[in-house]
C-alpha positions in Angstrom: 2.3 14.2 -17.1 5.7 12.8 -17.4 6.5 9.4 -18.6 9.5 7.3 -17.3 12.2 6.1 -19.3 11.3 3.2 -21.4 13.3 0.6 -23.7 11.4 -1.0 -26.6 12.9 -3.7 -28.7 11.5 -4.5 -32.1 12.6 -7.8 -34.1 13.1 -7.2 -37.8 10.3 -5.0 -39.3 7.8 -5.6 -36.7 5.3 -2.7 -35.8 4.9 -3.9 -32.2 7.8 -4.4 -29.8 8.8 -7.7 -28.6 9.9 -6.2 -25.3 9.0 -3.1 -23.4 11.0 -2.3 -20.2 12.2 0.1 -17.8 16.0 0.6 -17.9 18.2 -1.0 -17.2 17.1 -4.5 -18.3 18.6 -8.0 -19.1 16.7 -9.4 -22.2 16.4 -13.1 -22.9 15.3 -14.2 -26.3 14.7 -17.8 -27.3 16.0 -18.0 -31.0 14.5 -21.4 -31.7 11.4 -19.6 -32.9 13.2 -17.8 -35.4 14.3 -18.7 -38.8 17.9 -19.2 -39.5 19.5 -16.2 -41.3 19.8 -12.5 -40.8 17.6 -10.6 -38.4 17.6 -7.1 -37.0 16.9 -5.7 -33.5 15.6 -2.2 -33.6 16.1 -0.9 -30.0 14.4 2.6 -29.1 15.0 4.3 -25.8 12.5 7.0 -24.6 13.6 9.3 -22.0 11.6 11.3 -19.5 11.5 14.4 -21.8 10.1 12.5 -24.8 13.4 12.3 -26.7 13.9 9.1 -28.6 17.3 7.3 -29.4 17.5 4.4 -31.6 20.1 1.8 -32.5 19.9 -1.0 -34.9 21.8 -4.4 -34.1 22.0 -6.9 -37.0 22.5 -10.7 -36.0 22.4 -13.9 -37.4 20.5 -17.0 -36.1 21.9 -20.6 -36.7 20.0 -23.2 -34.8 19.8 -25.5 -37.6 22.5 -27.9 -39.0 25.8 -26.1 -40.0 26.3 -26.3 -43.8 29.6 -26.5 -45.4 30.4 -26.1 -49.1 33.7 -26.9 -50.7 34.6 -26.5 -54.3 32.9 -23.2 -55.0 32.9 -19.8 -53.2 30.6 -17.0 -52.9 30.3 -14.7 -56.0 32.4 -17.2 -58.1 32.4 -16.9 -61.8 31.7 -20.5 -63.3 31.4 -22.2 -66.7 30.8 -25.7 -68.1 30.2 -28.2 -65.5 30.5 -27.4 -61.9 31.4 -29.8 -59.1 31.2 -29.1 -55.4 30.4 -30.8 -52.1 27.8 -29.8 -49.6 27.7 -31.2 -46.1 25.4 -30.5 -43.0 25.8 -31.7 -39.4 23.8 -30.5 -36.5 24.9 -30.4 -32.8 22.1 -32.7 -31.7 23.2 -35.4 -34.0 25.3 -38.3 -32.7 28.9 -37.7 -33.5 29.9 -39.6 -36.7 33.3 -38.6 -38.0 32.5 -39.2 -41.7 29.6 -36.8 -41.5 31.1 -34.2 -39.0 34.2 -33.6 -41.1 33.8 -31.7 -44.3 36.3 -33.0 -46.9 38.3 -30.2 -48.7 41.4 -30.1 -50.9 44.8 -29.8 -49.4 45.7 -26.3 -49.2 48.5 -25.0 -51.6 50.7 -23.7 -48.7 50.8 -27.4 -47.3 52.3 -28.7 -50.7 54.7 -25.7 -50.8 55.8 -26.3 -47.4 56.1 -30.2 -48.1 58.3 -29.5 -51.1 60.6 -27.2 -49.3 61.2 -29.7 -46.5 61.9 -32.4 -49.2 64.3 -30.1 -51.1 66.0 -29.1 -48.0 66.5 -32.6 -46.9 67.8 -33.7 -50.3 70.5 -30.7 -50.2 71.3 -31.6 -46.7 72.1 -35.3 -47.5 74.0 -34.4 -50.6 76.3 -31.9 -49.1 76.8 -33.1 -45.5 76.6 -36.8 -46.1 79.9 -38.5 -44.8 80.3 -42.2 -46.0 81.7 -44.6 -43.6 85.5 -45.3 -43.7 84.9 -48.7 -45.4 83.4 -47.0 -48.4 85.6 -43.7 -48.4 88.1 -45.1 -51.1 85.6 -46.8 -53.4 85.1 -45.6 -57.0 81.7 -44.0 -56.5 83.1 -41.8 -53.7 85.4 -39.0 -54.9 87.5 -36.9 -52.5 87.9 -33.3 -52.9 84.8 -32.3 -54.9 82.6 -29.3 -54.0 80.3 -31.5 -52.3 82.7 -32.6 -49.6 83.8 -30.5 -46.6 
């Protein structure tokens, strides 16, 4: 007796499939019953001749509020006192900017870019500034210096 093709889908390390269908099939899984975190689908395809193909598909569930941590990274090496900030905000909660935004320090590249803009502005003002004619002959303005064009 020949058995038709089957697709069986297992969740995590379950012994019983959560779905058993004839191919092709569109599967719908409500993830609200799953815990947040890493999970694994094991999909087995059986053909008419009895051969089995298997594929594992890891995925991550995040139904709960999003969690952000500022001040420490994964696998950080720390000593003495450690200060860090933790924030959590869910999509179902009413929008409150103070809770929805996670404060974090200003990135170094922003400071470097700001310093470059200030330095360029100072250079531009010093090299290309031309005083009005009324002040051109005052003692603080010297003609013929390397700063004048």
